N, C-alpha and C positions, 0 to 999 in steps of 0.2 A: 680212602683211596679215590682220587678224583677220576672221573670218567675220561676215557681217551677221546679227544675231539677229532673227528674225521675232517679231513681236508675237503672243502667244497668242490664238487665235481663241476668243472667248467664245461659248458655246452660247446660242442664243436661248431664253429662258424659255418653257416651254410654257404656253399659255393655261389659265386655270382652268376647271373644268367648267361654271360658269355662263356664261362667255363663249362656249365651244364650243356650248353648248345654244342660246343666243340666235342664234348664227350659223346653225346648222342649222335652227332654227325659221323664221327669216326666209327661208332658201332654200326650205324646204318650202312655206311660204305662197305663194311665187311659182312653185312648180313647177320649181325650179332645183337640186334636190338632185343630187349625182352619181348615176350610173346604179346603182351598188351601194354601199350604206352598211350597215355592221354596227356595232351598239351593244353593248358588252360591259362586264363588271365590270373593275375595276382588277386588275392583276397582284398588287399589294400594297395592303394597306389595305382599308378598309370601302367597299362600293359604295353608290351613291345612285341608286335606281331612278326617282326623281322626274324627273330630267333626260331619260332615254330616253322616259318617258311623254309628256312635252311634245312631243318631236319626233314621236313616233308620232301624237299627236293632231293636230298641225299638218299632217302628211302625209295623214292620213285626211280631214281637212276639205277640203284641196285636191282630193284624188282624187274624193271623193264629189260635189263641185260640178261636176266635168268629165264630161259625159255621153259624151264621145268615148273615155273610158278603159274598158278591160276590167280591172276591179279585183277582186283576190282578197285577202281579209283572213283570216289564219289565226291561231289561238291554240294554240300548241303545248302549252300546259298544260291544254287543255280535254279532257274525256273524249270529246268528239265529233270531235276532230281526226283527219283521215284523211291518212296519208302518201301513199297512192295517189292521192287527189284532188289533192294538191299537185303530185305528179309529173306527173299528166295535164295540169294547167294549164300547167306549165313547158314541156311538150313540144308542146302544141297551138298552132296559129296563133291570133293575136288575133282577136276578133270585129270589131274596128273598125280594120282595117288594121295590126295589130301593135302598137297602143298599149296595152301591158299593164303593169299595176302589181301588185306583190306587197308586201303589208305583213304581216310575219310576227312576231308578238309571242310572248314566252315560248318562244322557239325552242330554248333549250338542252336542255330535257327531251326534246323530240321528236327532235332531232338525235342526242342520246346514245342514244336507243332505236333510231333508224333512221339510222345514220351516212351512208348513201348520199345522204341528202337534201342534205348539205353540197355534195357534188360536183354534184348535179343543179342546185342553185341557182347554183353558180359557173359552170356550163357553159350556163346558159339563154341563149338568143339572142332578139333582137327585143323586149327589155323596155325600157320607158321608165324604170322605177324598181324596184329591189329594195331594200327596207328591212327589215333583220332585226334584231330585238332578242333577244339571247341572254345577258342578265345571269344571273349564277349560275354561269357556266362561265368560270373565269379562264384556264385553260390546257388546255381540253378538246382532245385530239388529233383528235376528230371534226370540230372546227371549222376545222382547219388548211387543208383544201381550200378553204374559203370565204374565210378571212381572208388567205390568201396569193395569191389570184387577182389578176391584173393589173387595175389601175384601181379596186380596191375601197378605199373609205375606211373605216378602222376607228377608232372612238373608244371610249375606256374612261372610265367615269364613277365617280369616287370621291366621297366626302362632302366637303363644304366644310370648310375650316379655320375654326373659330370663334374661335381665338386670333390676335392680331396677329402679324405676322412678327417674327423675332428682331431685325431691324434697326430696327423701330419698335414695341418692346414696350409702350410707354406709350399708343399710339394705337389705341384699340379700334375706331375706324372703319376701320382699315387691314386688318382681317381679311377673308378671302374672303367669309365669310357677311355681314358688314356691307356690303361693296361690292355683293354680290348684292342685298341689301335696298334699298340706295340706288338701284341701277339699276332694280329692279322698281318701286319707288315712283315714280321719275321717269316710268315708262310709265303709271302710274295718276294722274299729276298730284299726287303726294304728295312733299313735300320735307321732309327731316330736318335739324334743326339739328345743329351739330357735337356729336358725342358721343352723340346720341340713337339712331342706328342701332346703334352699338357696344354701348350699354347694353341695347337690346332683345335683341341676340344673347346677351349675357352672362346675361340672365335667362331668355329663351325657348329658347336653344340655337341651333345652326346648321343645323337641318334645313330645307331649302328649302320643304317643304310647310307646315310650321308658320309660317315667315316669310311665305309667300304668304297664308296664312289671316289672319295678323295685319294685313297690308296691306288685305285685304278688310274686316276688322273696322274699321280706321281709316276706310276709304272709306265704309262704311255709317253711321258716326258723323258723316260730313261733315267730317272733319279732313283738311286738305290741307297743313298746316304743323305738323310734329311736333317738340316740344321734349322734352328729357330728362324733365322733370316730367310731361308728358302721357303719356310712355311708362310711367312708374311708376304713374300714376293708372289708366291703362287696363289694364295688365298685372295690377294688383292683383286683378282679378276673374277672372283666368284661372288655369288649373292651374299654369302656370309661375310666375305671381306668387305663388300660395299656397306653392309649394315654396321660392321665394326668401325669402318672409316667414318661413317656418319656420326656414330656415337662419340668417337674420339674428337671429331671436329667440334661438336657441340660442347663437350666437357672442357675443351681447351679454349672455347670462346672464338673459334675460327669459323665465322659464319660463311665466309666466301667458300671455304672448302666444303662446308655442309651443303651449300646451294649447288656446287659442282656435282656432288654425289646425287642430288635430287634431279639435276638436269639429265644425268646419265640414266637414272631410274625412269624418268618420263620419256626419254628418247629411245632407249634400248631395252628397258625393263631389267629384271634381275634373272640370272640363270644359275641353276644348280650345278654341281660338279659334273654331272653327265650331259650338260649342255641344254637341258630342258628349261623352258621359260617358266618362271614362277608367276602365278596369277597375281594381279595388283593387290588384291585383298590379303593374300598370304605374304606378299612382300612387305606390306604395311605392318602386319603383325610381327614379322621378323625384325624389322627396323626398330619397332617399339620395344620388343623383348630384349634385344641386345643393348639398347640404350638404357633401359630400366636396370638391367643387371650391372652394367658398368657404372651407372650413377650410384647404385646402392653400395657397391664396393668402395667407390671413391668417397662417398659420404661417411662411411664407417671409418675409413682411415683419417679423413679430415677431422672427425669428431675426436678421435684418439689423440691426434696431434694437438688439438686445441686444449686438451687436458694435460699436456706436457709429456705425453708418451713419445718415445723416440720412434723414428720412421720404421726401422726394422721390426720393432715389436708391434706397431700399429698394423703393418702389412701382415704380419703373422696372424694376428687376431682376426683379420678380415679374409684370410685365406688367399693372399696375393703375395707372390715372391717379391722380396725387396731388392734383389739383385737382378742382373741381366736386362734384356730389352724391356720386359714387363715392368720391372721396378723403375727403370729410367723414364719410361713413358709416364708412369704414375707420378714421379717427382715433377716432371715438366707440367703435367696437368694440374697438380696441386698449386704450383706457382702462379697459375693463371686464373684461379677461381676463388670464390669465397662462399659463405653459406647462402648468401642471397642468390648467387648464380645457381647453386644446387637446388634451392627452393624453386626457382623459376623453371628449371628443367622438369622438376617433379610435377609442378602445376601444369606445365605444357604437355607433359605426357598424359595426364588425366584429361586435359581439354581435347587433345588429338583423338584419344580413344572415344570420348563422348561424341565428338563431331562425326566420326565414321560409323561407330557401332550402335549409337543410340539415335543420333539425329539423321543418320542415313546419307551423309555426304557421299556422292558418287565418285568424286575425285579425291582418293586417299592421299595422293602426292601433295595436293594442296594443303591438306591438314598437316603434313610434315613440313611444308614450306612455312606455314604459320608458326610452327614450333621453332624452326630455325630462325625466323624473324625475331621472335621473343628473345632468343639467346643473343642474336646479333645486336639488338638495341641495348642489352645489358653490357655486352663486352665493349661496345663503342663508348658508352659512358665511362666504363671502368678504365679504358685506355686513355681517355682524355684527361684524367686526373693527374 
């Protein structure tokens, strides 16, 4: 008699950072967070501090509105932070019958300097809530006493994925960042048409702070129903929109349009969604990053088409929609370039980064102008044939 084979147990997929953040914020607003919560950086990958900040803010608002709580707020990164003061608070009885709350932000630096704080926090008694944010310490030994304590909830916050998952590469709305944007928009009474949220993420990136600012921008404009075309029109006046327009111009070989973008950058700079001016060095990095990503997607599709793959399949493999405004722009772009043009852009990207980051060019816009000139010379010769 053959043995009965057990079905493999599928591991439950861990929720994405935005979902965990929403859950903890809702609990914080109701005063129902677990007694001890520790917010950390991911063990691998890039951290995203925006999520812990939202949880800290929600917990602060709740605690400050409750007069019956003995609240201590600590900033471990402040020069005024006192380890002795924190230890005294943890050891002393509460002023209001033991209902004490500790909200400890930027704790990693303080615990690294004074490791005994981790044990003191873990051993504290009679606390209603201990909320510790220690981002920047991925595997700090000093934190082990705190993170391994019984009953503590530990959450690590990485950045959101701005690209769709491998099993849905053609659906830009399926990315974590787009889903975050859709959920946040729903909370503000803003609805996105199919493809609009994914397009905004592709242009503006997946940082939750920038996406939240974009929602605020739409809200102030009185827009509650966002289409892909409205995304393009609104983003055109943002830093991200300028970077995307510059990349589009170079990939289409439209050097005049590229130079107009750089004239705006030189004259007025780039501004984020909230109106703040972006430093020239950061603007340069943004322009290069957007161009590099757009070029990589275009090159992948071009290579597939050169091998006889149809346009829809090539776009799907590259994670780019073949229909709608994005697909139409890609088709127009592909009609105006060849492999030599793609190679020139790649070499120009490397040269611009070397000029600014290694050779120390003070004028980063000039490095972008040199890049645009290279593409201009190629497109001019191509149009003459």
